[in-house]
C-alpha positions as CSV (number, residue, x, y, z in Angstrom):
1,X,-84.2,-29.8,-19.7
2,X,-82.9,-28.5,-16.3
3,X,-79.2,-29.1,-15.7
4,X,-77.9,-29.7,-12.1
5,X,-74.8,-30.9,-10.3
6,X,-74.4,-33.9,-8.0
7,X,-71.2,-33.5,-6.2
8,X,-68.8,-34.5,-3.4
9,X,-65.7,-32.7,-2.0
10,X,-63.0,-34.5,-0.1
11,X,-59.5,-33.4,1.3
12,X,-56.7,-34.9,3.5
13,X,-53.6,-33.3,4.9
14,X,-51.6,-36.2,3.7
15,X,-48.8,-38.2,5.4
16,X,-45.9,-35.6,5.3
17,X,-47.3,-32.1,5.7
18,X,-48.2,-30.9,9.2
19,X,-51.1,-28.6,8.1
20,X,-53.6,-28.4,5.1
21,X,-53.0,-25.6,2.7
22,X,-55.6,-26.7,0.2
23,X,-59.2,-25.4,0.1
24,X,-62.2,-26.7,-1.8
25,X,-65.7,-25.7,-2.3
26,X,-68.7,-27.5,-3.9
27,X,-72.1,-26.1,-4.5
28,X,-75.0,-26.2,-6.9
29,X,-73.4,-23.7,-9.2
30,X,-69.8,-23.5,-8.3
31,X,-66.8,-25.9,-7.9
32,X,-63.3,-24.6,-6.8
33,X,-60.0,-26.1,-5.7
34,X,-57.2,-23.8,-4.5
35,X,-53.8,-25.1,-3.4
36,X,-52.0,-22.6,-1.3
37,X,-48.3,-22.0,-1.2
38,X,-46.1,-20.1,1.2
39,X,-45.3,-22.7,3.9
40,X,-46.7,-22.3,7.4
41,X,-46.7,-18.5,6.9
42,X,-49.6,-18.2,4.4
43,X,-50.5,-20.9,2.0
44,X,-53.6,-21.7,3.9
45,X,-54.4,-18.0,4.3
46,X,-54.1,-17.5,0.5
47,X,-56.4,-20.4,-0.5
48,X,-59.0,-19.5,2.0
49,X,-59.1,-15.9,0.8
50,X,-59.6,-17.1,-2.8
51,X,-62.5,-19.4,-1.7
52,X,-64.1,-16.7,0.3
53,X,-64.3,-14.3,-2.6
54,X,-65.4,-17.1,-5.1
55,X,-68.2,-18.3,-2.8
56,X,-70.1,-15.1,-3.5
57,X,-70.7,-16.3,-7.0
58,X,-72.9,-19.0,-5.7
59,X,-75.6,-16.5,-4.5
60,X,-74.8,-13.8,-7.0
61,X,-73.8,-15.6,-10.3
62,X,-73.7,-13.3,-13.5
63,X,-76.7,-14.0,-15.5
64,X,-75.0,-13.2,-19.0
65,X,-71.2,-13.4,-19.3
66,X,-70.3,-16.0,-16.7
67,X,-66.6,-16.1,-18.0
68,X,-66.1,-12.4,-17.3
69,X,-67.9,-12.7,-14.0
70,X,-65.6,-15.5,-12.9
71,X,-62.5,-13.7,-14.1
72,X,-63.5,-10.6,-12.1
73,X,-64.1,-12.6,-8.9
74,X,-60.7,-14.3,-9.2
75,X,-58.8,-11.1,-9.9
76,X,-60.5,-9.5,-6.8
77,X,-59.4,-12.5,-4.8
78,X,-55.8,-11.9,-6.0
79,X,-56.0,-8.3,-4.7
80,X,-57.3,-9.5,-1.5
81,X,-54.4,-11.9,-1.1
82,X,-51.8,-9.1,-2.0
83,X,-53.5,-6.6,0.4
84,X,-53.3,-9.1,3.2
85,X,-49.8,-9.8,2.6
86,X,-48.9,-6.1,2.6
87,X,-50.7,-5.7,6.0
88,X,-49.0,-8.7,7.5
89,X,-45.3,-9.0,6.6
90,X,-45.1,-12.7,7.9
91,X,-47.5,-13.5,5.0
92,X,-45.2,-12.1,2.4
93,X,-44.9,-14.2,-0.7
94,X,-48.0,-16.4,-0.2
95,X,-50.0,-17.5,-3.2
96,X,-52.5,-20.1,-4.4
97,X,-53.5,-21.9,-7.5
98,X,-57.3,-21.7,-8.6
99,X,-59.2,-24.1,-10.7
100,X,-62.9,-23.2,-10.9
101,X,-66.1,-24.1,-12.7
102,X,-69.0,-21.8,-12.6
103,X,-72.4,-23.1,-14.0
104,X,-75.2,-21.1,-15.5
105,X,-78.0,-23.1,-17.2
106,X,-76.3,-25.4,-19.7
107,X,-72.9,-23.7,-19.7
108,X,-69.7,-23.8,-17.6
109,X,-67.1,-21.1,-17.3
110,X,-63.8,-22.5,-16.5
111,X,-61.0,-20.5,-15.0
112,X,-57.5,-21.9,-14.2
113,X,-54.1,-20.7,-13.0
114,X,-51.4,-22.9,-11.4
115,X,-51.0,-26.7,-11.3
116,X,-54.3,-27.9,-9.9
117,X,-56.3,-29.7,-12.6
118,X,-59.7,-30.3,-14.1
119,X,-60.7,-33.5,-15.8
120,X,-63.8,-34.4,-17.6
121,X,-65.2,-37.9,-18.4
122,X,-67.2,-37.8,-21.7
123,X,-68.4,-40.7,-23.8
124,X,-66.3,-43.1,-21.7
125,X,-63.1,-41.3,-22.0
126,X,-61.2,-39.1,-19.4
127,X,-59.6,-35.9,-20.7
128,X,-57.3,-33.4,-18.9
129,X,-59.0,-30.1,-19.6
130,X,-56.5,-27.7,-18.0
131,X,-52.8,-27.2,-18.7
132,X,-50.3,-27.1,-15.8
133,X,-48.6,-23.7,-15.6
134,X,-45.3,-25.3,-14.5
135,X,-41.7,-25.2,-15.6
136,X,-41.7,-28.7,-16.9
137,X,-45.0,-28.1,-18.8
138,X,-43.2,-25.3,-20.7
139,X,-40.3,-27.6,-21.5
140,X,-42.8,-30.0,-22.8
141,X,-44.5,-27.2,-25.0
142,X,-41.1,-26.3,-26.3
143,X,-40.4,-30.0,-27.3
144,X,-37.5,-30.2,-24.8
145,X,-39.1,-32.7,-22.6
146,X,-41.4,-35.7,-23.0
147,X,-44.4,-36.2,-20.6
148,X,-42.8,-39.3,-19.3
149,X,-39.7,-37.4,-18.6
150,X,-41.5,-34.5,-16.9
151,X,-42.8,-37.0,-14.3
152,X,-39.2,-37.5,-13.1
153,X,-37.9,-34.0,-13.6
154,X,-36.4,-32.4,-10.4
155,X,-38.3,-29.1,-11.0
156,X,-41.7,-30.7,-11.7
157,X,-43.2,-28.8,-8.7
158,X,-42.1,-25.4,-9.8
159,X,-45.1,-23.2,-10.6
160,X,-44.9,-20.3,-13.2
161,X,-48.2,-18.8,-12.7
162,X,-50.4,-18.3,-9.5
163,X,-52.5,-15.8,-7.6
164,X,-50.8,-13.9,-4.9
165,X,-48.1,-11.6,-3.5
166,X,-45.4,-12.7,-6.1
167,X,-44.8,-9.4,-8.1
168,X,-46.5,-10.7,-11.2
169,X,-49.9,-10.0,-12.7
170,X,-52.1,-13.1,-12.8
171,X,-52.8,-14.6,-16.2
172,X,-55.7,-16.8,-16.3
173,X,-56.8,-19.5,-18.7
174,X,-60.5,-18.9,-19.4
175,X,-63.0,-20.7,-21.5
176,X,-66.8,-21.5,-21.9
177,X,-67.8,-25.1,-22.1
178,X,-71.1,-27.0,-22.3
179,X,-72.5,-28.6,-19.3
180,X,-73.4,-31.9,-20.9
181,X,-75.7,-34.3,-19.1
182,X,-73.7,-37.5,-18.3
183,X,-70.4,-35.8,-18.0
184,X,-68.3,-36.3,-14.8
185,X,-65.9,-33.5,-13.7
186,X,-62.9,-33.9,-11.3
187,X,-61.2,-30.9,-9.9
188,X,-58.1,-31.8,-7.9
189,X,-54.9,-30.4,-6.4
190,X,-51.5,-31.8,-7.5
191,X,-51.5,-33.9,-4.2
192,X,-53.6,-36.3,-6.3
193,X,-52.6,-35.8,-9.9
194,X,-48.9,-35.5,-9.0
195,X,-48.7,-39.1,-7.5
196,X,-51.7,-40.9,-9.1
197,X,-51.3,-41.8,-12.8
198,X,-53.9,-40.5,-15.4
199,X,-54.8,-44.2,-16.2
200,X,-55.6,-44.9,-12.5
201,X,-57.7,-41.7,-12.2
202,X,-59.5,-42.5,-15.4
203,X,-60.3,-46.0,-14.2
204,X,-61.7,-44.7,-10.8
205,X,-63.9,-41.9,-12.4
206,X,-65.4,-44.4,-14.9
207,X,-65.9,-47.3,-12.7
208,X,-67.2,-46.0,-9.5
209,X,-70.7,-44.6,-9.9
210,X,-71.3,-42.9,-6.6
211,X,-69.6,-39.4,-6.5
212,X,-68.9,-39.8,-2.7
213,X,-67.3,-43.3,-3.1
214,X,-65.2,-42.1,-6.0
215,X,-63.9,-39.0,-4.2
216,X,-63.1,-41.1,-1.1
217,X,-61.2,-43.7,-3.3
218,X,-59.1,-41.0,-5.1
219,X,-58.0,-39.7,-1.7
220,X,-57.2,-43.3,-0.7
221,X,-55.1,-43.8,-3.8
222,X,-53.0,-40.7,-3.1
223,X,-52.4,-41.8,0.5
224,X,-51.3,-45.3,-0.7
225,X,-48.8,-43.4,-3.0
226,X,-47.2,-41.8,0.0
227,X,-49.3,-38.7,0.5
228,X,-46.3,-36.3,0.2
229,X,-48.6,-33.3,-0.2
230,X,-52.1,-32.1,0.7
231,X,-54.8,-34.0,-1.3
232,X,-58.1,-32.4,-2.4
233,X,-60.6,-33.8,-4.9
234,X,-64.1,-32.7,-6.0
235,X,-66.2,-35.2,-8.2
236,X,-69.3,-33.8,-9.8
237,X,-71.9,-35.3,-12.2
238,X,-73.9,-33.3,-14.6
239,X,-77.5,-34.6,-14.4
240,X,-80.9,-33.8,-15.8
241,X,-83.0,-32.5,-12.9
242,X,-86.3,-33.1,-14.7
243,X,-85.4,-36.8,-15.2
244,X,-84.3,-37.3,-11.6
245,X,-87.5,-35.9,-10.2
246,X,-89.3,-38.8,-11.8
247,X,-86.9,-41.6,-10.9
248,X,-85.0,-41.0,-7.6
249,X,-84.1,-38.6,-4.9
250,X,-82.9,-35.1,-5.9
251,X,-79.2,-34.3,-5.6
252,X,-78.2,-32.4,-2.4
253,X,-77.9,-28.6,-2.8
254,X,-75.9,-28.4,0.5
255,X,-72.6,-26.7,0.0
256,X,-69.4,-28.4,1.1
257,X,-66.3,-26.5,2.1
258,X,-63.2,-28.5,2.9
259,X,-59.5,-27.9,3.8
260,X,-58.0,-24.5,5.0
261,X,-61.2,-22.7,4.2
262,X,-63.2,-25.0,6.5
263,X,-63.4,-24.8,10.3
264,X,-61.7,-28.1,10.9
265,X,-59.1,-27.4,8.3
266,X,-56.6,-30.2,9.1
267,X,-59.1,-33.0,9.6
268,X,-59.8,-35.3,6.8
269,X,-63.3,-35.0,5.4
270,X,-63.6,-38.8,5.1
271,X,-61.5,-41.8,6.3
272,X,-62.9,-45.0,4.7
273,X,-59.9,-47.0,3.2
274,X,-57.1,-48.6,5.0
275,X,-54.6,-45.9,4.0
276,X,-57.0,-43.1,5.0
277,X,-57.7,-44.8,8.4
278,X,-53.9,-45.3,9.0
279,X,-53.3,-41.6,8.2
280,X,-56.2,-40.7,10.6
281,X,-54.8,-42.8,13.4
282,X,-51.4,-41.0,13.2
283,X,-53.1,-37.8,13.7
284,X,-55.1,-38.7,16.8
285,X,-54.0,-36.8,19.8
286,X,-55.4,-38.9,22.5
287,X,-57.2,-42.3,22.9
288,X,-60.9,-42.5,23.4
289,X,-62.1,-42.2,27.1
290,X,-65.6,-42.9,28.3
291,X,-66.2,-40.9,31.5
292,X,-69.5,-42.6,32.2
293,X,-68.0,-46.1,32.1
294,X,-67.0,-47.7,35.3
295,X,-65.5,-51.1,35.4
296,X,-65.7,-53.6,38.3
297,X,-62.5,-53.6,40.2
298,X,-60.5,-56.7,38.9
299,X,-59.1,-59.2,41.4
300,X,-55.7,-58.4,42.6
301,X,-52.7,-60.1,41.0
302,X,-49.0,-60.2,41.4
303,X,-47.0,-57.3,39.9
304,X,-45.0,-59.5,37.4
305,X,-47.7,-59.8,34.6
306,X,-48.1,-56.1,34.7
307,X,-44.4,-55.4,34.5
308,X,-44.0,-57.9,31.7
309,X,-46.8,-56.4,29.7
310,X,-45.4,-52.9,30.3
311,X,-41.9,-54.1,29.2
312,X,-43.4,-55.7,26.0
313,X,-45.4,-52.5,25.2
314,X,-42.3,-50.4,25.7
315,X,-40.3,-52.7,23.3
316,X,-43.0,-52.5,20.7
317,X,-43.4,-48.7,20.9
318,X,-39.6,-48.2,20.8
319,X,-39.4,-50.4,17.8
320,X,-42.2,-48.6,16.0
321,X,-40.7,-45.2,16.9
322,X,-37.3,-46.2,15.6
323,X,-38.8,-47.7,12.4
324,X,-40.7,-44.4,11.8
325,X,-37.7,-42.3,12.5
326,X,-35.5,-44.4,10.3
327,X,-38.0,-43.9,7.4
328,X,-37.9,-40.1,7.9
329,X,-34.0,-40.2,7.6
330,X,-34.2,-41.7,4.0
331,X,-36.2,-38.7,2.8
332,X,-34.8,-35.5,1.4
333,X,-36.1,-32.1,0.4
334,X,-34.9,-28.7,-0.6
335,X,-35.7,-25.7,1.6
336,X,-34.1,-22.7,3.2
337,X,-32.8,-21.4,6.5
338,X,-34.1,-17.9,5.5
339,X,-30.9,-16.9,3.7
340,X,-29.5,-19.6,1.5
341,X,-30.9,-22.8,-0.2
342,X,-30.3,-25.9,1.8
343,X,-30.7,-29.7,1.2
344,X,-32.4,-31.3,4.2
345,X,-32.5,-34.9,5.3
346,X,-35.7,-35.9,6.9
347,X,-39.2,-34.5,6.7
348,X,-40.1,-30.9,7.2
349,X,-41.9,-31.1,10.6
350,X,-41.3,-31.7,14.2
351,X,-42.3,-34.3,16.7
352,X,-42.7,-32.3,19.9
353,X,-39.3,-31.0,20.8
354,X,-37.6,-33.5,18.4
355,X,-36.8,-32.2,14.8
356,X,-37.3,-34.8,12.1
357,X,-34.8,-33.1,9.7
358,X,-31.3,-31.8,9.6
359,X,-29.2,-29.9,7.0
360,X,-27.4,-32.2,4.6
361,X,-25.9,-29.6,2.5
362,X,-25.7,-25.8,2.6
363,X,-25.6,-24.9,-1.1
364,X,-24.7,-21.3,-0.5
365,X,-27.1,-20.2,-3.1
366,X,-28.8,-16.9,-1.9
367,X,-32.6,-17.3,-1.8
368,X,-32.9,-13.5,-2.7
369,X,-31.2,-14.3,-6.1
370,X,-34.1,-16.6,-7.2
371,X,-37.2,-15.4,-8.9
372,X,-40.1,-14.4,-6.4
373,X,-42.2,-17.4,-7.4
374,X,-39.2,-19.8,-7.0
375,X,-38.3,-18.3,-3.6
376,X,-41.9,-19.1,-2.4
377,X,-41.6,-22.7,-3.7
378,X,-38.2,-23.2,-1.8
379,X,-39.7,-21.6,1.4
380,X,-42.6,-24.1,1.1
381,X,-40.0,-26.9,0.6
382,X,-39.5,-29.0,-2.6
383,X,-39.8,-32.8,-1.9
384,X,-37.1,-34.9,-3.5
385,X,-37.0,-38.6,-4.3
386,X,-33.5,-39.0,-2.9
387,X,-30.3,-37.2,-2.4
388,X,-29.4,-37.3,-6.1
389,X,-32.8,-35.8,-6.9
390,X,-32.3,-33.1,-4.4
391,X,-28.9,-32.3,-5.9
392,X,-30.5,-32.1,-9.4
393,X,-33.0,-29.6,-8.0
394,X,-30.3,-27.5,-6.5
395,X,-28.3,-27.5,-9.9
396,X,-31.5,-26.0,-11.6
397,X,-31.8,-23.4,-8.8
398,X,-28.1,-22.5,-9.2
399,X,-28.6,-22.0,-12.9
400,X,-31.5,-19.7,-12.2
401,X,-29.7,-17.7,-9.5
402,X,-26.5,-17.3,-11.6
403,X,-26.9,-14.4,-14.0
404,X,-25.5,-15.1,-17.5
405,X,-22.0,-13.8,-18.2
406,X,-21.9,-10.9,-20.7
407,X,-20.5,-11.6,-24.1
408,X,-17.0,-10.2,-24.4
409,X,-16.7,-7.2,-26.8
410,X,-14.4,-7.9,-29.7
411,X,-11.2,-5.8,-29.9
412,X,-11.1,-3.5,-33.0
413,X,-8.1,-4.3,-35.2
414,X,-5.4,-1.9,-35.3
415,X,-4.8,0.1,-38.4
416,X,-1.6,-0.8,-40.2
417,X,1.4,1.4,-39.7
418,X,2.0,3.5,-42.8
419,X,5.3,2.7,-44.6
420,X,8.1,5.4,-44.2
421,X,8.7,5.2,-47.9
422,X,5.1,6.0,-48.8
423,X,4.3,9.5,-50.0
424,X,2.4,11.3,-47.1
425,X,-1.2,12.1,-47.9
426,X,-2.9,15.3,-46.9
427,X,-6.3,13.7,-46.9
428,X,-7.7,12.6,-43.5
429,X,-8.2,8.9,-42.8
430,X,-11.6,7.4,-43.7
431,X,-13.8,6.9,-40.7
432,X,-14.1,3.4,-39.4
433,X,-17.1,1.2,-40.3
434,X,-19.7,0.6,-37.6
435,X,-18.6,-3.0,-37.2
436,X,-15.1,-1.7,-36.4
437,X,-16.0,1.2,-34.2
438,X,-18.4,-0.6,-31.8
439,X,-18.6,-4.1,-30.3
440,X,-21.1,-6.5,-31.7
441,X,-24.3,-6.8,-29.6
442,X,-24.6,-10.3,-28.0
443,X,-27.8,-12.3,-28.6
444,X,-30.7,-11.6,-26.4
445,X,-31.5,-14.1,-23.7
446,X,-34.5,-16.3,-24.5
447,X,-37.6,-14.9,-22.8
448,X,-40.6,-17.1,-22.0
449,X,-43.4,-16.7,-24.2
450,X,-46.5,-15.9,-22.3
451,X,-49.4,-18.3,-23.0
452,X,-52.7,-16.7,-24.3
453,X,-56.1,-17.3,-22.8
454,X,-58.2,-20.2,-23.9
């Protein structure tokens, strides 16, 4: 039996972000999703660099230990991102998630870091294969948070492990898995999994047979949910090539590159559903014009119909613009002015010379006091559900930025004054016990336990 992949890759910039920092790749042997972080300064660069290095595995895949080969390629991608950030200071702090499947015969090597995800549909059930490397996932693992509570937690977007210029060594989850014929795999960024429920993803993967239609539908679902982030999805079926040769056309071996790594990085790869078409219309820069078309000159009419039509159009456009602007002013996010953490009202983009956001609260929290990875998250902006949600996010950031107060040292008790009536002793006083001569050491701060490799 010869195993092959039948796949489709799709991406969309979403309804809030102004550029696409996701990158995706799908080929006969390799599937990769990379979600860049670092704002306009470098998220798209980081994810593109990761894809550029991993694509080399398509033509030069290791023949024996594919897990080690995939790990080596990802670590080399990490070094490329760090090197680029050192060469261009404006890209400082950029990083990316990576979730990748590399196929060799009947096996998959799976590598994962960050909060992009891999799912597999097997025997009619959809399983999340990867574990998010996020702050809330750590709280779930420690039993301090339920999965339902995690969906509403103010720091659900804070990533603990990524590739890139973040002063940390990347720690990958690695595993070797069977490439079972009949399995369906989904690799996606959190622009999909963060807004579409597991049950809805499960139903889409099981009920829509065609991989292209399924990928389009998943993008559509994320746009219907508000599209607050870039959305990337790769759907791939594991098929028996020998059987397909006898029954139908062979699956395409043409590679697909989408998102920041592609030439038309911000253009959606497909716009089929209503939400996708609406999103595409908002990004159109100019109406269609046919230069070869010449209409006959219409009969002349009085100016009043044209004036009335122009007035009506102006009213409609003004109303639409006001409605859109009013919607943006009900949105909130946490960002920075470069020095301190700020709560902003609006959305993090401009409409020509008009800014669609303003500072709601200057928290006074210095960005430099946060961990490097959290600094990058704040610079990329953290979307909040409302003002209270933004204030909860800031409260968590303040806790992280404020160093714990040292435990006060106990004051040694004074020795009692000898009685004047007591007989003086010639022997020296006994030395104080260690508990009296030195302050007790405070308890060590809890340190996060590093997760081992799968």
